[in-house]
C-alpha positions as CSV (number, residue, x, y, z in Angstrom):
1,H,-7.6,60.2,-141.9
2,L,-6.3,63.5,-141.4
3,I,-2.8,63.9,-139.4
4,N,-3.8,67.0,-138.0
5,P,-7.5,67.3,-137.5
6,S,-7.7,70.5,-135.8
7,A,-5.3,72.4,-138.3
8,A,-7.5,70.7,-141.1
9,L,-10.8,72.1,-139.6
10,A,-9.2,75.5,-138.8
11,K,-9.0,75.9,-142.3
12,C,-11.9,74.8,-143.3
13,I,-13.7,77.4,-140.8
14,R,-11.9,79.7,-142.2
15,L,-13.3,79.3,-145.6
16,L,-16.7,79.0,-144.3
17,K,-18.8,82.2,-145.1
18,T,-20.9,83.7,-142.3
19,D,-23.8,81.8,-141.3
20,G,-21.9,78.8,-143.3
21,H,-22.2,75.3,-142.5
22,L,-19.6,72.5,-142.3
23,I,-20.6,68.8,-141.7
24,V,-18.1,67.0,-139.6
25,S,-18.4,63.4,-138.8
26,V,-16.4,60.7,-137.1
27,P,-16.6,57.1,-136.1
28,N,-17.9,56.4,-132.6
29,I,-14.9,54.6,-130.5
30,A,-16.9,54.3,-127.6
31,F,-19.7,52.5,-129.7
32,W,-20.8,49.3,-127.8
33,W,-19.1,47.0,-130.0
34,A,-16.1,48.7,-129.8
35,R,-16.0,49.1,-126.4
36,L,-16.3,45.5,-126.4
37,M,-13.3,44.7,-128.5
38,I,-10.9,47.0,-126.6
39,V,-12.2,45.3,-123.1
40,C,-11.5,41.9,-124.5
41,G,-8.1,43.3,-125.1
42,N,-8.4,43.3,-129.1
43,F,-7.9,46.3,-130.9
44,P,-8.5,44.9,-134.6
45,Q,-7.4,46.7,-138.0
46,D,-10.5,46.3,-140.5
47,K,-11.0,47.5,-143.9
48,R,-13.8,49.5,-142.9
49,G,-15.7,50.9,-140.0
50,I,-14.6,52.1,-136.7
51,F,-11.3,50.4,-137.0
52,D,-10.4,51.2,-140.5
53,R,-6.6,50.6,-140.5
54,T,-6.5,54.0,-142.2
55,H,-7.8,56.1,-139.2
56,L,-5.1,58.0,-137.2
57,H,-7.3,59.5,-134.6
58,F,-10.2,58.0,-132.4
59,Y,-13.1,60.1,-131.0
60,S,-16.0,59.5,-128.5
61,L,-18.9,62.0,-128.5
62,F,-17.0,64.1,-125.6
63,A,-13.9,64.2,-127.3
64,F,-15.3,65.2,-130.6
65,K,-17.2,68.0,-129.0
66,K,-14.3,69.2,-127.0
67,L,-12.0,69.6,-130.2
68,L,-15.0,71.4,-132.1
69,G,-15.6,73.4,-129.1
70,S,-12.1,74.7,-129.0
71,F,-12.8,77.0,-132.3
72,H,-14.7,79.8,-130.8
73,S,-15.4,80.9,-134.2
74,V,-18.2,78.3,-134.5
75,E,-21.5,77.1,-133.0
76,T,-23.1,73.4,-133.0
77,V,-26.0,73.6,-134.9
78,D,-27.3,70.1,-135.1
79,F,-25.9,66.6,-133.8
80,L,-27.1,63.4,-135.8
81,T,-26.1,59.7,-135.5
82,T,-25.8,56.6,-137.6
83,I,-26.3,53.2,-136.6
84,P,-24.2,50.1,-137.6
85,P,-24.2,49.5,-141.4
86,L,-26.2,46.1,-141.1
87,Q,-26.0,45.7,-145.1
88,F,-22.5,44.8,-144.8
89,I,-23.1,42.6,-141.7
90,F,-25.9,40.4,-143.1
91,R,-26.3,39.8,-146.8
92,G,-28.2,38.1,-149.0
93,Q,-32.2,37.4,-148.6
94,H,-31.8,38.0,-144.6
95,Q,-30.4,41.7,-145.5
96,I,-34.0,43.2,-145.9
97,M,-35.5,41.2,-142.8
98,F,-32.7,42.4,-140.6
99,R,-32.9,45.9,-141.7
100,F,-36.5,46.1,-141.6
101,I,-36.6,44.3,-137.9
102,F,-33.5,46.2,-136.4
103,D,-33.0,49.7,-138.3
104,K,-35.8,51.9,-136.4
105,P,-35.0,50.4,-132.9
106,L,-31.0,50.8,-133.4
107,Y,-31.8,54.6,-134.8
108,A,-34.1,55.0,-131.7
109,L,-31.1,53.8,-129.2
110,S,-28.4,55.8,-131.0
111,H,-30.7,59.0,-130.3
112,V,-31.4,58.2,-126.7
113,W,-27.9,56.7,-125.8
114,P,-25.6,58.2,-128.5
115,T,-22.3,57.6,-126.5
116,L,-23.1,54.1,-126.5
117,F,-25.3,52.8,-129.5
118,A,-24.2,55.6,-132.3
119,Y,-22.0,54.1,-134.9
120,Q,-20.7,57.3,-136.2
121,H,-21.4,61.4,-134.8
122,I,-22.0,64.0,-137.2
123,L,-22.1,67.5,-136.1
124,I,-23.3,70.3,-138.2
125,V,-21.3,73.2,-137.3
126,K,-22.1,76.9,-138.5
127,R,-19.8,79.8,-138.4
128,K,-20.9,82.6,-135.6
129,R,-21.5,85.9,-137.1
130,I,-18.5,88.4,-135.8
């Protein structure tokens, strides 16, 4: 949603105390569904999700880590993933059943192969001691 994410990150990092943490997340443009849409020649603009029409930049895990790695004053402390928001896909009575069946396998897949199965990448970044 930022015009210049690099400048915004630089400002946030400058404001961090030594050993402070910053949590940064981006949708995964390399998520399997997004890849399928693009391969099929479709780049949809949606109200929410990876193709949210307000997203100005799109990141794969590699591009996201490269962006954060350009700041020499930070180190990546932890890497987390999210799964697709099934509550928006399956509604009503079936929602609980689908979440019960799919949540754990999807979380496992997102950790084993985050570039393909993580819906969103979340990195916890720490400012290095100087």
